[in-house]
N, C-alpha and C positions, 0 to 999 in steps of 0.2 A: 505494499499499499504504500501511496507517496504522502510526504508529508501534506500537501495542499489536501487529499482526500482527509487526513487524520484533521487539519485543521478546519475542514468544510464539516465535518461530523461533531469536533467540539463545538463550533459555532451553532450548530444547530441545537446543540444541547443546552449551551449559553443561552440562547433565545428563548428557549421553552421555560428555561429558570427564570429569565428577566432579573427584576429587582427582589424575588421572594426567594432566592437561591436555597435558603436554609428551609423553609415549607416546603420548596419542591421536590429536594433531594429526602426530606422525613417522608413524604408522601409515598415518593417512589423507593424509599428503600425498607419500607415498613408496610409492605402487605399490598402494594400495586406496581410491583416490580416488573408483573408479567404485562402489563398493558404500556410500562415506557418501554419494554424489549420490541414489544408488537409494532409502536410506534416508529422504532430505528428500523425493523424488519421492513416496514411498506415503505417508509422513505429510501432507506439506500440498498433495497435488495439484500437483506441481510440474513440470518438464521438464528432462531432462538436456541439460546441455551439454557439448560438449566445444572445449577449446584445443590446437589441433595443435603450438602454439610451445613450449608451457608442457609439452604432454602430460599433459593435467591434465583432472578432469573436476569439476562442479560444477553445480548445479539453481536453474534459473529457476523463481521464485515472484511470480507477481503482478509482475512485470517487474524482481524484484529477483533478483542471482544470490548465491548462497550457496555455502560448504562447509565445510569442519571450524573455519576459522578464522574464521568468520562471514558478513558482507557483505564483497565483492568489487566490483569495478570491473567492468563490463561493456563490453566495446572489441570494436572488428571483429575480433578472434581467436577470437572463440566461434563456436560452430557450434551448432545444434540438432544432437543426437547422431544422431538417425534420419535427418537429412536428409543428415549428414556421409558416414554410414555409406551410403548410396544414391549417393554420388558418389565416394568413395575407397576405397582399399585399405585395408582395417584389419586384414589378417590379423595382424601385427605387435601392433599396440593390443590387440586383442581376446586373444591368446594371452598377450602378456607383463603388462597391465594390468589386464586383466578375468577370466581365467580362473588366470592365474598360473602357468600352468603350463609355463614357460619353452620351451616349443615352439614356437620361432618360425620353422622350417624345416617346418612342416606342410603 
């Protein structure tokens, strides 16, 4: 990925946060990270990844991982979300992190 592309993505993230950086980061780091990953996936043709140790979603764009804080480290704890869904029980994650319906007994 070019430095220009990284700056384009970081500028987009910062534009979303605007003058409410703390509040936006707090929102997208505490329960709504899937939806921020979805925004980046759609805007930059990325792929959603999931880290089960952190229970956190991010977006892989040209081999670089991004979330609301910007560029983050890729390590062995990150899984392509589609692959993870196919091999793990995701009901709790789906209800608590994505739907936010608190229906973890469904």
